[in-house]
KOLKOL-74664 format. One record per residue (C-alpha): x, y, z; residue number from 1; residue in three letters. Coordinates in steps of 0.5 Angstrom, whole numbers. Layout:
// KOLKOL-74664
+-------+-------+-------+-----+------+
:     X :     Y :     Z : pos : code :
+-------+-------+-------+-----+------+
:     X :     Y :     Z : NUM :  Ala :
...
+-------+-------+-------+-----+------+
//
This chain:
// KOLKOL-74664
+-------+-------+-------+-----+------+
:     X :     Y :     Z : pos : code :
+-------+-------+-------+-----+------+
:   -20 :   -38 :   -13 :   1 :  Unk :
:   -19 :   -39 :    -6 :   2 :  Unk :
:   -16 :   -45 :    -3 :   3 :  Unk :
:   -16 :   -48 :     4 :   4 :  Unk :
:   -10 :   -52 :     6 :   5 :  Unk :
:   -11 :   -56 :    12 :   6 :  Unk :
:    -6 :   -61 :    16 :   7 :  Unk :
:     0 :   -56 :    15 :   8 :  Unk :
:     6 :   -58 :    19 :   9 :  Unk :
:     7 :   -53 :    24 :  10 :  Unk :
:    13 :   -50 :    22 :  11 :  Unk :
:    10 :   -48 :    15 :  12 :  Unk :
:    11 :   -41 :    13 :  13 :  Unk :
:     7 :   -37 :     8 :  14 :  Unk :
:    13 :   -37 :     3 :  15 :  Unk :
:    13 :   -45 :     4 :  16 :  Unk :
:     6 :   -45 :     2 :  17 :  Unk :
:     7 :   -40 :    -3 :  18 :  Unk :
:    13 :   -44 :    -6 :  19 :  Unk :
:     9 :   -51 :    -6 :  20 :  Unk :
:     3 :   -48 :   -10 :  21 :  Unk :
:     7 :   -44 :   -15 :  22 :  Unk :
:    10 :   -50 :   -18 :  23 :  Unk :
:     3 :   -51 :   -21 :  24 :  Unk :
:     1 :   -44 :   -23 :  25 :  Unk :
:     1 :   -37 :   -21 :  26 :  Unk :
:     0 :   -35 :   -14 :  27 :  Unk :
:    -3 :   -29 :   -12 :  28 :  Unk :
:    -2 :   -30 :    -4 :  29 :  Unk :
:    -1 :   -35 :     1 :  30 :  Unk :
:    -2 :   -34 :     8 :  31 :  Unk :
:    -1 :   -39 :    14 :  32 :  Unk :
:    -6 :   -38 :    20 :  33 :  Unk :
:    -3 :   -36 :    26 :  34 :  Unk :
:    -5 :   -36 :    34 :  35 :  Unk :
:    -5 :   -28 :    35 :  36 :  Unk :
:    -3 :   -29 :    42 :  37 :  Unk :
:     3 :   -34 :    41 :  38 :  Unk :
:     5 :   -33 :    34 :  39 :  Unk :
:     4 :   -41 :    33 :  40 :  Unk :
:     1 :   -43 :    27 :  41 :  Unk :
:    -5 :   -47 :    27 :  42 :  Unk :
:    -4 :   -52 :    22 :  43 :  Unk :
:    -8 :   -49 :    16 :  44 :  Unk :
:    -8 :   -43 :    11 :  45 :  Unk :
:   -10 :   -40 :     5 :  46 :  Unk :
:    -8 :   -40 :    -2 :  47 :  Unk :
:   -11 :   -35 :    -7 :  48 :  Unk :
:    -9 :   -37 :   -15 :  49 :  Unk :
:   -12 :   -32 :   -20 :  50 :  Unk :
:   -13 :   -38 :   -26 :  51 :  Unk :
:   -18 :   -42 :   -24 :  52 :  Unk :
:   -16 :   -48 :   -28 :  53 :  Unk :
:    -9 :   -48 :   -25 :  54 :  Unk :
:   -12 :   -48 :   -18 :  55 :  Unk :
:   -16 :   -54 :   -20 :  56 :  Unk :
:   -10 :   -57 :   -22 :  57 :  Unk :
:    -6 :   -55 :   -16 :  58 :  Unk :
:   -12 :   -58 :   -11 :  59 :  Unk :
:   -12 :   -64 :   -15 :  60 :  Unk :
:    -4 :   -65 :   -14 :  61 :  Unk :
:    -3 :   -63 :    -7 :  62 :  Unk :
:    -9 :   -66 :    -4 :  63 :  Unk :
:    -7 :   -72 :     0 :  64 :  Unk :
:     1 :   -70 :    -1 :  65 :  Unk :
:     5 :   -71 :     4 :  66 :  Unk :
:     9 :   -65 :     7 :  67 :  Unk :
:    14 :   -67 :    13 :  68 :  Unk :
:    10 :   -73 :    15 :  69 :  Unk :
:     3 :   -70 :    14 :  70 :  Unk :
:    -2 :   -71 :     9 :  71 :  Unk :
:    -5 :   -64 :     7 :  72 :  Unk :
:   -12 :   -63 :     6 :  73 :  Unk :
:   -13 :   -58 :     0 :  74 :  Unk :
:   -20 :   -56 :    -3 :  75 :  Unk :
:   -24 :   -50 :    -5 :  76 :  Unk :
:   -25 :   -45 :     0 :  77 :  Unk :
:   -32 :   -45 :     2 :  78 :  Unk :
:   -35 :   -38 :     5 :  79 :  Unk :
:   -36 :   -39 :    12 :  80 :  Unk :
:   -44 :   -38 :    13 :  81 :  Unk :
:   -45 :   -32 :    18 :  82 :  Unk :
:   -50 :   -34 :    24 :  83 :  Unk :
:   -55 :   -29 :    26 :  84 :  Unk :
:   -54 :   -28 :    33 :  85 :  Unk :
:   -60 :   -24 :    34 :  86 :  Unk :
:   -60 :   -16 :    36 :  87 :  Unk :
:   -54 :   -13 :    39 :  88 :  Unk :
:   -55 :    -9 :    45 :  89 :  Unk :
:   -51 :    -4 :    49 :  90 :  Unk :
:   -52 :    -1 :    55 :  91 :  Unk :
:   -56 :    -3 :    61 :  92 :  Unk :
:   -61 :    -7 :    57 :  93 :  Unk :
:   -66 :   -12 :    60 :  94 :  Unk :
:   -62 :   -14 :    65 :  95 :  Unk :
:   -67 :   -13 :    71 :  96 :  Unk :
:   -65 :   -10 :    78 :  97 :  Unk :
:   -70 :    -4 :    77 :  98 :  Unk :
:   -67 :     3 :    77 :  99 :  Unk :
:   -60 :     4 :    80 : 100 :  Unk :
:   -61 :    11 :    83 : 101 :  Unk :
+-------+-------+-------+-----+------+
//
């Protein structure tokens, strides 16, 4: 099960997140999302636990948990719906202006 963890302290590293959840079951992976440009944490992350029952117990135990003065928001990760952006064009397309040459 994929788990969303929000409101993380910006100092939280992947290993910290994994350790927090490992107390509640086997953690397959844990990652804190970071800004590509700065390398700074964005304050949220994702944990994957293979056993659904363990994952549910971890969610119940850690949602609202105070970590370094911040109350965590923990729930099952919901897939982000893909929005239809319409046809993707390339080249000159319909930009107007008539013939260039």
